[in-house]
C-alpha positions, 0 to 999 in steps of 0.5 A, a space after each residue: 371437828 370444831 376448834 379445841 373447847 373447854 367444857 364446864 358443868 355448872 352445878 357443883 362446879 361453878 354454882 352451889 346447887 347444894 346450898 340452893 336445894 337445901 335452902 329450899 327444904 330447910 332453914 339450915 342449908 348446907 354448902 356443896 363442900 359439906 355434902 357427903 353424897 349426891 343423894 339427899 336424905 329427905 323422903 321422896 315426896 319432899 324431894 319431889 315437892 322441892 323440884 316442883 318449887 324449883 320448876 316454878 321459881 323465877 329466881 332459884 338458879 339466879 340466886 345460887 351462890 358461886 363456887 368460883 372467885 372473882 379472880 377465877 372468873 378473870 382466868 376463865 375469861 382469858 381461857 374463853 378468849 384462847 380456847 372457847 368455853 361451852 357450858 353443859 348442864 343437866 338443868 332442865 326448863 321448868 313450867 315457867 321459870 326460864 332456866 336458860 335466861 336465869 343461867 345467863 343472868 347468873 353468868 353475867 352477875 358473876 362476870 363469867 365468860 358468856 360461852 354457849 349454855 346447853 341444857 342436856 340430859 346426855 352430855 356425851 351425846 351433846 358433845 358428839 352432836 355439836 362436833 366439840 373437840 374438848 381439851 378439858 371437861 370439868 364435872 362433879 357427878 361421879 356417874 358422869 365422870 366415869 362415863 367421860 373417862 370410859 369415853 376417853 375424854 379429858 375429864 377433871 373432877 371438881 373435888 368434893 366429899 361425895 365424889 372421892 369414892 370414884 376409883 372404888 366405884 369404877 373398880 366395882 363396875 370393872 372400870 379402871 379410872 387411874 390416869 383417866 380422871 384428874 382431880 382438881 380442888 378448884 376452878 382455878 386449878 382446872 383452868 391452870 392445868 388446861 392452859 398449860 396442857 397438864 393432866 
C-alpha cells in the first residue's frame, strides 16, 4: 500500500465543466453552482454533437473556468507536499484533442499542484489497481459518491444543487449514507478537513 494520498475529481470540483459544456451549446452558459441536476435538458442529438465538438477541441478542457481560488490552490500545494495528490477524472481522450495535455496545462495555468492525472471510467478500480491509500476523496457526482461510500472510502462531496438529494437517493437504493459522506462547500474546506483529520 502506498503512502496516504488525497484524491481529487476535476470536473465539478476544480473545473467548471457545466459552464464549458453549456457554453458549447448556447450563448447563455450557466455555472456549476446553478446546475439543478447532472442531466442536461437538450435533445440527445444536441448532447452527442456537443461531445463530438469537445472530442475534437484542442482547447475545451484548457479553457474551463476554475472552481478553486488562488488561496485554495496554495493550500492544495501544501497538502500535496504533506500527503500527495492524485487526480482521478472521468475525462476521456478524444479523436485529436490531447485531454491529458490540456488538463496538465490547465493545472499549470491555475497554479494547482502537479500530482498524477489519471483518466478513468472506474475510479474505485483505479484506486485499487494503483494501491492508493486515500485519506480523503472529493467528488461531486451522486452515483460516484454513493459508490465510494459503499466501498468505505473517506468521501467528501462538493456541495451543489444536483447532489443534495444524495441521502434520499441512497435510501431508495437501500444504502445508508449518514456518516459516510461528508459535504463540503468548497475545496478549501475539504483541504482543511483532510489536513486536520476531521470527517
